[in-house]
N, CA, C and O atoms as CSV, one atom per row, in Angstrom:
chain,resi,resn,atom,element,x,y,z
A,1,MET,N,N,-15.101,21.720,32.632
A,1,MET,CA,C,-14.232,22.036,33.739
A,1,MET,C,C,-14.974,22.987,34.670
A,1,MET,O,O,-15.692,23.886,34.233
A,2,VAL,N,N,-14.780,22.762,35.958
A,2,VAL,CA,C,-15.393,23.625,36.964
A,2,VAL,C,C,-14.300,24.072,37.931
A,2,VAL,O,O,-13.521,23.262,38.431
A,3,ALA,N,N,-14.262,25.374,38.182
A,3,ALA,CA,C,-13.362,25.925,39.194
A,3,ALA,C,C,-14.244,26.437,40.343
A,3,ALA,O,O,-15.328,26.975,40.120
A,4,ILE,N,N,-13.759,26.259,41.555
A,4,ILE,CA,C,-14.515,26.698,42.732
A,4,ILE,C,C,-13.713,27.756,43.471
A,4,ILE,O,O,-12.544,27.558,43.802
A,5,GLY,N,N,-14.366,28.880,43.722
A,5,GLY,CA,C,-13.765,29.931,44.526
A,5,GLY,C,C,-14.425,29.926,45.890
A,5,GLY,O,O,-15.642,29.771,45.993
A,6,ILE,N,N,-13.633,30.093,46.935
A,6,ILE,CA,C,-14.158,30.075,48.306
A,6,ILE,C,C,-13.810,31.388,48.996
A,6,ILE,O,O,-12.669,31.849,48.963
A,7,SER,N,N,-14.824,31.973,49.619
A,7,SER,CA,C,-14.629,33.150,50.452
A,7,SER,C,C,-15.152,32.807,51.844
A,7,SER,O,O,-16.363,32.709,52.044
A,8,LYS,N,N,-14.264,32.627,52.790
A,8,LYS,CA,C,-14.681,32.283,54.167
A,8,LYS,C,C,-15.540,33.402,54.765
A,8,LYS,O,O,-16.505,33.137,55.482
A,9,LYS,N,N,-15.182,34.643,54.465
A,9,LYS,CA,C,-15.910,35.795,54.986
A,9,LYS,C,C,-17.230,36.003,54.249
A,9,LYS,O,O,-18.203,36.482,54.832
A,10,GLY,N,N,-17.261,35.648,52.990
A,10,GLY,CA,C,-18.454,35.829,52.175
A,10,GLY,C,C,-18.389,37.116,51.368
A,10,GLY,O,O,-17.774,38.098,51.782
A,11,ILE,N,N,-19.030,37.090,50.218
A,11,ILE,CA,C,-19.088,38.241,49.334
A,11,ILE,C,C,-20.547,38.661,49.216
A,11,ILE,O,O,-21.415,37.839,48.921
A,12,VAL,N,N,-20.809,39.935,49.445
A,12,VAL,CA,C,-22.178,40.448,49.378
A,12,VAL,C,C,-22.449,40.913,47.949
A,12,VAL,O,O,-21.805,41.838,47.455
A,13,PHE,N,N,-23.409,40.263,47.292
A,13,PHE,CA,C,-23.828,40.669,45.957
A,13,PHE,C,C,-25.135,41.443,46.020
A,13,PHE,O,O,-25.424,42.265,45.151
A,14,ASN,N,N,-25.930,41.171,47.068
A,14,ASN,CA,C,-27.228,41.801,47.241
A,14,ASN,C,C,-27.452,41.979,48.742
A,14,ASN,O,O,-27.408,41.009,49.499
A,15,GLU,N,N,-27.683,43.180,49.156
A,15,GLU,CA,C,-27.842,43.469,50.592
A,15,GLU,C,C,-28.999,42.703,51.232
A,15,GLU,O,O,-29.015,42.509,52.448
A,16,ASP,N,N,-29.970,42.267,50.419
A,16,ASP,CA,C,-31.137,41.562,50.949
A,16,ASP,C,C,-30.892,40.067,51.138
A,16,ASP,O,O,-31.758,39.358,51.652
A,17,GLN,N,N,-29.716,39.583,50.725
A,17,GLN,CA,C,-29.414,38.157,50.819
A,17,GLN,C,C,-28.124,37.933,51.595
A,17,GLN,O,O,-27.314,38.844,51.765
A,18,ALA,N,N,-27.955,36.720,52.052
A,18,ALA,CA,C,-26.745,36.353,52.800
A,18,ALA,C,C,-25.523,36.429,51.884
A,18,ALA,O,O,-25.647,36.261,50.671
A,19,PRO,N,N,-24.354,36.680,52.451
A,19,PRO,CA,C,-23.128,36.683,51.644
A,19,PRO,C,C,-22.883,35.320,50.989
A,19,PRO,O,O,-23.287,34.281,51.511
A,20,VAL,N,N,-22.231,35.351,49.868
A,20,VAL,CA,C,-21.931,34.141,49.100
A,20,VAL,C,C,-20.546,33.634,49.492
A,20,VAL,O,O,-19.584,34.401,49.522
A,21,ASN,N,N,-20.450,32.343,49.791
A,21,ASN,CA,C,-19.162,31.749,50.165
A,21,ASN,C,C,-18.542,30.924,49.046
A,21,ASN,O,O,-17.320,30.791,48.974
A,22,LEU,N,N,-19.378,30.370,48.171
A,22,LEU,CA,C,-18.884,29.545,47.068
A,22,LEU,C,C,-19.238,30.184,45.736
A,22,LEU,O,O,-20.377,30.593,45.512
A,23,ILE,N,N,-18.249,30.264,44.855
A,23,ILE,CA,C,-18.463,30.773,43.499
A,23,ILE,C,C,-17.935,29.724,42.539
A,23,ILE,O,O,-16.821,29.224,42.695
A,24,PHE,N,N,-18.753,29.395,41.541
A,24,PHE,CA,C,-18.389,28.363,40.570
A,24,PHE,C,C,-18.165,28.990,39.203
A,24,PHE,O,O,-18.966,29.806,38.745
A,25,LEU,N,N,-17.086,28.610,38.562
A,25,LEU,CA,C,-16.795,29.003,37.180
A,25,LEU,C,C,-16.911,27.737,36.339
A,25,LEU,O,O,-16.219,26.751,36.591
A,26,ILE,N,N,-17.781,27.770,35.349
A,26,ILE,CA,C,-18.024,26.593,34.513
A,26,ILE,C,C,-17.509,26.874,33.107
A,26,ILE,O,O,-17.857,27.886,32.499
A,27,LEU,N,N,-16.682,25.976,32.600
A,27,LEU,CA,C,-16.183,26.070,31.230
A,27,LEU,C,C,-16.580,24.798,30.492
A,27,LEU,O,O,-16.178,23.697,30.868
A,28,THR,N,N,-17.368,24.961,29.447
A,28,THR,CA,C,-17.790,23.821,28.637
A,28,THR,C,C,-17.593,24.164,27.168
A,28,THR,O,O,-17.520,25.340,26.811
A,29,PRO,N,N,-17.507,23.157,26.318
A,29,PRO,CA,C,-17.396,23.429,24.886
A,29,PRO,C,C,-18.619,24.200,24.389
A,29,PRO,O,O,-19.746,23.904,24.787
A,30,PHE,N,N,-18.401,25.173,23.533
A,30,PHE,CA,C,-19.457,26.031,23.006
A,30,PHE,C,C,-20.574,25.219,22.352
A,30,PHE,O,O,-21.752,25.559,22.468
A,31,LYS,N,N,-20.197,24.165,21.677
A,31,LYS,CA,C,-21.177,23.374,20.925
A,31,LYS,C,C,-21.839,22.281,21.762
A,31,LYS,O,O,-22.528,21.417,21.219
A,32,GLU,N,N,-21.637,22.312,23.076
A,32,GLU,CA,C,-22.239,21.313,23.965
A,32,GLU,C,C,-23.006,21.985,25.107
A,32,GLU,O,O,-22.623,21.861,26.270
A,33,PRO,N,N,-24.091,22.695,24.775
A,33,PRO,CA,C,-24.836,23.388,25.842
A,33,PRO,C,C,-25.444,22.420,26.859
A,33,PRO,O,O,-25.644,22.793,28.015
A,34,ALA,N,N,-25.735,21.203,26.454
A,34,ALA,CA,C,-26.296,20.229,27.390
A,34,ALA,C,C,-25.313,19.914,28.520
A,34,ALA,O,O,-25.723,19.660,29.653
A,35,ALA,N,N,-24.026,19.931,28.209
A,35,ALA,CA,C,-23.013,19.674,29.238
A,35,ALA,C,C,-23.070,20.752,30.315
A,35,ALA,O,O,-22.965,20.456,31.505
A,36,GLN,N,N,-23.238,22.003,29.893
A,36,GLN,CA,C,-23.306,23.093,30.866
A,36,GLN,C,C,-24.571,22.971,31.720
A,36,GLN,O,O,-24.525,23.212,32.926
A,37,LEU,N,N,-25.683,22.606,31.115
A,37,LEU,CA,C,-26.918,22.448,31.883
A,37,LEU,C,C,-26.806,21.324,32.902
A,37,LEU,O,O,-27.310,21.447,34.018
A,38,LYS,N,N,-26.152,20.234,32.528
A,38,LYS,CA,C,-25.960,19.115,33.457
A,38,LYS,C,C,-25.110,19.553,34.654
A,38,LYS,O,O,-25.430,19.247,35.803
A,39,ILE,N,N,-24.036,20.264,34.369
A,39,ILE,CA,C,-23.161,20.751,35.444
A,39,ILE,C,C,-23.914,21.742,36.331
A,39,ILE,O,O,-23.804,21.685,37.556
A,40,LEU,N,N,-24.681,22.655,35.717
A,40,LEU,CA,C,-25.468,23.618,36.498
A,40,LEU,C,C,-26.461,22.917,37.424
A,40,LEU,O,O,-26.646,23.327,38.570
A,41,ALA,N,N,-27.091,21.870,36.926
A,41,ALA,CA,C,-28.041,21.121,37.751
A,41,ALA,C,C,-27.335,20.479,38.942
A,41,ALA,O,O,-27.847,20.500,40.061
A,42,GLU,N,N,-26.166,19.911,38.696
A,42,GLU,CA,C,-25.403,19.284,39.785
A,42,GLU,C,C,-24.945,20.323,40.803
A,42,GLU,O,O,-25.001,20.081,42.009
A,43,LEU,N,N,-24.496,21.475,40.323
A,43,LEU,CA,C,-24.052,22.529,41.241
A,43,LEU,C,C,-25.226,23.100,42.038
A,43,LEU,O,O,-25.067,23.462,43.204
A,44,ALA,N,N,-26.396,23.180,41.419
A,44,ALA,CA,C,-27.587,23.653,42.140
A,44,ALA,C,C,-27.915,22.694,43.280
A,44,ALA,O,O,-28.233,23.128,44.388
A,45,ALA,N,N,-27.839,21.398,43.011
A,45,ALA,CA,C,-28.114,20.404,44.061
A,45,ALA,C,C,-27.083,20.503,45.178
A,45,ALA,O,O,-27.431,20.433,46.357
A,46,ILE,N,N,-25.827,20.664,44.813
A,46,ILE,CA,C,-24.768,20.804,45.816
A,46,ILE,C,C,-24.999,22.061,46.648
A,46,ILE,O,O,-24.894,22.026,47.874
A,47,SER,N,N,-25.314,23.171,45.982
A,47,SER,CA,C,-25.491,24.452,46.666
A,47,SER,C,C,-26.651,24.434,47.651
A,47,SER,O,O,-26.640,25.178,48.632
A,48,GLN,N,N,-27.639,23.604,47.405
A,48,GLN,CA,C,-28.808,23.545,48.273
A,48,GLN,C,C,-28.625,22.589,49.444
A,48,GLN,O,O,-29.480,22.518,50.327
A,49,ASN,N,N,-27.524,21.857,49.458
A,49,ASN,CA,C,-27.273,20.883,50.524
A,49,ASN,C,C,-26.280,21.488,51.521
A,49,ASN,O,O,-25.079,21.541,51.256
A,50,LYS,N,N,-26.792,21.942,52.664
A,50,LYS,CA,C,-25.945,22.638,53.647
A,50,LYS,C,C,-24.806,21.765,54.168
A,50,LYS,O,O,-23.702,22.259,54.396
A,51,VAL,N,N,-25.065,20.478,54.357
A,51,VAL,CA,C,-24.019,19.577,54.849
A,51,VAL,C,C,-22.857,19.538,53.856
A,51,VAL,O,O,-21.693,19.610,54.250
A,52,VAL,N,N,-23.178,19.424,52.584
A,52,VAL,CA,C,-22.130,19.353,51.552
A,52,VAL,C,C,-21.392,20.685,51.441
A,52,VAL,O,O,-20.163,20.708,51.384
A,53,THR,N,N,-22.134,21.798,51.408
A,53,THR,CA,C,-21.449,23.090,51.288
A,53,THR,C,C,-20.578,23.381,52.506
A,53,THR,O,O,-19.491,23.942,52.366
A,54,ASP,N,N,-21.039,23.010,53.692
A,54,ASP,CA,C,-20.212,23.195,54.893
A,54,ASP,C,C,-18.934,22.370,54.804
A,54,ASP,O,O,-17.858,22.836,55.177
A,55,ARG,N,N,-19.059,21.141,54.307
A,55,ARG,CA,C,-17.866,20.289,54.168
A,55,ARG,C,C,-16.900,20.865,53.124
A,55,ARG,O,O,-15.684,20.814,53.311
A,56,ILE,N,N,-17.432,21.404,52.040
A,56,ILE,CA,C,-16.570,22.018,51.020
A,56,ILE,C,C,-15.830,23.211,51.619
A,56,ILE,O,O,-14.632,23.377,51.393
A,57,LEU,N,N,-16.540,24.037,52.380
A,57,LEU,CA,C,-15.914,25.208,52.992
A,57,LEU,C,C,-14.830,24.833,53.999
A,57,LEU,O,O,-13.893,25.603,54.211
A,58,LYS,N,N,-14.947,23.662,54.619
A,58,LYS,CA,C,-13.953,23.216,55.594
A,58,LYS,C,C,-12.808,22.423,54.965
A,58,LYS,O,O,-11.820,22.126,55.636
A,59,ALA,N,N,-12.934,22.082,53.694
A,59,ALA,CA,C,-11.897,21.294,53.015
A,59,ALA,C,C,-10.567,22.054,53.010
A,59,ALA,O,O,-10.530,23.274,52.845
A,60,LYS,N,N,-9.500,21.316,53.191
A,60,LYS,CA,C,-8.164,21.921,53.239
A,60,LYS,C,C,-7.471,21.928,51.871
A,60,LYS,O,O,-6.574,22.737,51.632
A,61,THR,N,N,-7.888,21.028,50.979
A,61,THR,CA,C,-7.243,20.929,49.668
A,61,THR,C,C,-8.300,20.790,48.576
A,61,THR,O,O,-9.455,20.464,48.848
A,62,SER,N,N,-7.886,21.043,47.346
A,62,SER,CA,C,-8.796,20.863,46.216
A,62,SER,C,C,-9.148,19.388,46.046
A,62,SER,O,O,-10.257,19.063,45.622
A,63,ALA,N,N,-8.223,18.498,46.371
A,63,ALA,CA,C,-8.505,17.066,46.280
A,63,ALA,C,C,-9.606,16.676,47.275
A,63,ALA,O,O,-10.475,15.864,46.958
A,64,GLU,N,N,-9.564,17.252,48.459
A,64,GLU,CA,C,-10.594,16.971,49.458
A,64,GLU,C,C,-11.952,17.503,48.981
A,64,GLU,O,O,-12.975,16.847,49.172
A,65,MET,N,N,-11.963,18.687,48.363
A,65,MET,CA,C,-13.212,19.222,47.812
A,65,MET,C,C,-13.763,18.298,46.735
A,65,MET,O,O,-14.963,18.029,46.697
A,66,ALA,N,N,-12.892,17.816,45.867
A,66,ALA,CA,C,-13.317,16.913,44.799
A,66,ALA,C,C,-13.914,15.636,45.376
A,66,ALA,O,O,-14.924,15.145,44.870
A,67,GLU,N,N,-13.310,15.094,46.420
A,67,GLU,CA,C,-13.833,13.889,47.070
A,67,GLU,C,C,-15.231,14.129,47.634
A,67,GLU,O,O,-16.106,13.274,47.506
A,68,ILE,N,N,-15.441,15.267,48.248
A,68,ILE,CA,C,-16.738,15.608,48.828
A,68,ILE,C,C,-17.801,15.693,47.731
A,68,ILE,O,O,-18.899,15.153,47.870
A,69,ILE,N,N,-17.458,16.373,46.650
A,69,ILE,CA,C,-18.402,16.536,45.546
A,69,ILE,C,C,-18.697,15.200,44.875
A,69,ILE,O,O,-19.852,14.904,44.570
A,70,LEU,N,N,-17.675,14.396,44.645
A,70,LEU,CA,C,-17.896,13.087,44.023
A,70,LEU,C,C,-18.735,12.178,44.916
A,70,LEU,O,O,-19.588,11.441,44.420
A,71,ALA,N,N,-18.505,12.222,46.208
A,71,ALA,CA,C,-19.296,11.412,47.135
A,71,ALA,C,C,-20.764,11.839,47.072
A,71,ALA,O,O,-21.659,10.993,47.088
A,72,PHE,N,N,-21.009,13.142,47.001
A,72,PHE,CA,C,-22.381,13.639,46.897
A,72,PHE,C,C,-23.004,13.207,45.571
A,72,PHE,O,O,-24.141,12.737,45.550
A,73,GLU,N,N,-22.283,13.359,44.477
A,73,GLU,CA,C,-22.795,12.969,43.159
A,73,GLU,C,C,-23.174,11.492,43.119
A,73,GLU,O,O,-24.143,11.116,42.459
A,74,ASN,N,N,-22.423,10.667,43.812
A,74,ASN,CA,C,-22.694,9.232,43.817
A,74,ASN,C,C,-23.949,8.857,44.603
A,74,ASN,O,O,-24.444,7.736,44.487
A,75,THR,N,N,-24.462,9.792,45.403
A,75,THR,CA,C,-25.681,9.516,46.172
A,75,THR,C,C,-26.929,10.041,45.479
A,75,THR,O,O,-28.045,9.712,45.881
A,76,VAL,N,N,-26.754,10.854,44.443
A,76,VAL,CA,C,-27.884,11.447,43.736
A,76,VAL,C,C,-28.202,10.625,42.495
A,76,VAL,O,O,-27.322,10.395,41.664
A,77,PRO,N,N,-29.463,10.174,42.356
A,77,PRO,CA,C,-29.796,9.388,41.150
A,77,PRO,C,C,-29.743,10.244,39.897
A,77,PRO,O,O,-29.967,11.453,39.952
A,78,ASP,N,N,-29.443,9.608,38.757
A,78,ASP,CA,C,-29.388,10.335,37.474
A,78,ASP,C,C,-30.743,10.742,37.003
A,78,ASP,O,O,-30.869,11.359,35.945
């Protein structure tokens, strides 16, 4: 399970870096570390794609965010 937190204003964690707008909470079964690594890899790819992150930030509902993420996942090869 992944929960996404959005801060339109941004949260400053380090003064030397830009504020953070998206925060991800990942919950996976303790005995399945590979599942967490797979999710982390997907979130890293999403986080590095400005078009996708901008669309997530503009989404009005969680369903719209899910659609954006699924559309992106479907374009990335396994």
